[in-house]
C-alpha beads as a LAMMPS data file, in Angstrom:
LAMMPS data file: protein, C-alpha beads

79 atoms
78 bonds

1 atom types
1 bond types

-500.0 500.0 xlo xhi
-500.0 500.0 ylo yhi
-500.0 500.0 zlo zhi

Masses

1 110.0

Atoms # bond

1 1 1 -49.343 -25.518 13.510
2 1 1 -47.133 -27.356 14.863
3 1 1 -44.884 -29.123 11.461
4 1 1 -45.723 -25.538 9.758
5 1 1 -43.046 -24.018 12.574
6 1 1 -41.154 -26.946 12.694
7 1 1 -40.644 -25.803 8.966
8 1 1 -39.761 -22.356 9.681
9 1 1 -37.244 -23.092 12.331
10 1 1 -35.228 -25.077 9.764
11 1 1 -35.586 -22.635 6.869
12 1 1 -34.111 -20.521 9.243
13 1 1 -31.419 -22.856 10.694
14 1 1 -29.934 -23.105 7.304
15 1 1 -30.631 -18.902 6.462
16 1 1 -28.652 -18.729 9.389
17 1 1 -26.028 -21.308 8.285
18 1 1 -25.827 -19.937 5.030
19 1 1 -25.954 -16.375 6.392
20 1 1 -22.800 -17.580 8.830
21 1 1 -20.809 -18.949 5.996
22 1 1 -21.166 -15.983 3.990
23 1 1 -19.819 -13.550 6.864
24 1 1 -17.068 -16.409 6.330
25 1 1 -16.096 -15.651 3.161
26 1 1 -16.469 -11.803 3.495
27 1 1 -14.144 -11.891 6.260
28 1 1 -11.398 -13.885 5.027
29 1 1 -11.144 -11.390 1.777
30 1 1 -11.165 -8.920 4.082
31 1 1 -8.339 -9.992 5.267
32 1 1 -7.063 -10.648 1.849
33 1 1 -7.678 -7.158 1.683
34 1 1 -5.492 -5.500 4.882
35 1 1 -3.329 -8.003 3.962
36 1 1 -2.786 -6.757 0.122
37 1 1 -2.663 -2.848 1.963
38 1 1 -0.644 -3.733 3.942
39 1 1 1.957 -4.605 1.737
40 1 1 1.477 -1.504 -1.053
41 1 1 2.178 0.217 2.448
42 1 1 5.231 -1.374 3.033
43 1 1 6.437 -0.905 -0.973
44 1 1 5.263 3.145 -0.737
45 1 1 7.353 3.667 1.847
46 1 1 10.423 1.968 0.270
47 1 1 9.012 4.538 -3.195
48 1 1 9.409 6.980 -0.635
49 1 1 12.751 6.132 0.731
50 1 1 14.156 5.859 -2.648
51 1 1 12.566 8.904 -4.088
52 1 1 14.544 10.854 -1.301
53 1 1 17.921 8.927 -1.978
54 1 1 17.303 10.621 -5.326
55 1 1 16.851 13.796 -4.389
56 1 1 19.388 13.393 -1.850
57 1 1 22.390 12.309 -4.843
58 1 1 20.520 15.217 -7.170
59 1 1 21.229 17.747 -4.528
60 1 1 24.757 16.703 -3.973
61 1 1 25.128 16.182 -8.028
62 1 1 24.030 20.416 -8.407
63 1 1 26.712 21.244 -5.958
64 1 1 28.824 19.380 -7.575
65 1 1 27.975 20.834 -11.191
66 1 1 28.351 24.266 -9.699
67 1 1 31.691 23.722 -8.251
68 1 1 32.781 22.546 -11.478
69 1 1 31.386 25.269 -12.599
70 1 1 32.915 28.309 -10.162
71 1 1 36.528 26.839 -10.993
72 1 1 35.999 26.953 -14.616
73 1 1 34.915 30.043 -14.560
74 1 1 37.835 30.791 -12.129
75 1 1 39.977 29.245 -14.567
76 1 1 38.890 30.941 -17.543
77 1 1 38.901 34.284 -15.650
78 1 1 42.209 33.187 -14.666
79 1 1 44.210 32.806 -18.059

Bonds

1 1 1 2
2 1 2 3
3 1 3 4
4 1 4 5
5 1 5 6
6 1 6 7
7 1 7 8
8 1 8 9
9 1 9 10
10 1 10 11
11 1 11 12
12 1 12 13
13 1 13 14
14 1 14 15
15 1 15 16
16 1 16 17
17 1 17 18
18 1 18 19
19 1 19 20
20 1 20 21
21 1 21 22
22 1 22 23
23 1 23 24
24 1 24 25
25 1 25 26
26 1 26 27
27 1 27 28
28 1 28 29
29 1 29 30
30 1 30 31
31 1 31 32
32 1 32 33
33 1 33 34
34 1 34 35
35 1 35 36
36 1 36 37
37 1 37 38
38 1 38 39
39 1 39 40
40 1 40 41
41 1 41 42
42 1 42 43
43 1 43 44
44 1 44 45
45 1 45 46
46 1 46 47
47 1 47 48
48 1 48 49
49 1 49 50
50 1 50 51
51 1 51 52
52 1 52 53
53 1 53 54
54 1 54 55
55 1 55 56
56 1 56 57
57 1 57 58
58 1 58 59
59 1 59 60
60 1 60 61
61 1 61 62
62 1 62 63
63 1 63 64
64 1 64 65
65 1 65 66
66 1 66 67
67 1 67 68
68 1 68 69
69 1 69 70
70 1 70 71
71 1 71 72
72 1 72 73
73 1 73 74
74 1 74 75
75 1 75 76
76 1 76 77
77 1 77 78
78 1 78 79
């Protein structure tokens, strides 16, 4: 009986060690994924800023085009 308990205890220790290793591996993967996610969020923020800049540029170009068209219309009307 005592030998059987020792064997069972040894098996439980091995299982505990194995699960601890697996837990460490999983924790490393979680950390990697969190870092990856953080990087993606930074990229998305940069893309959002670039998109906002492009939208501002388009608005300025549209305004300039309207002013040019208005000036052109006035010039043609005055001729």
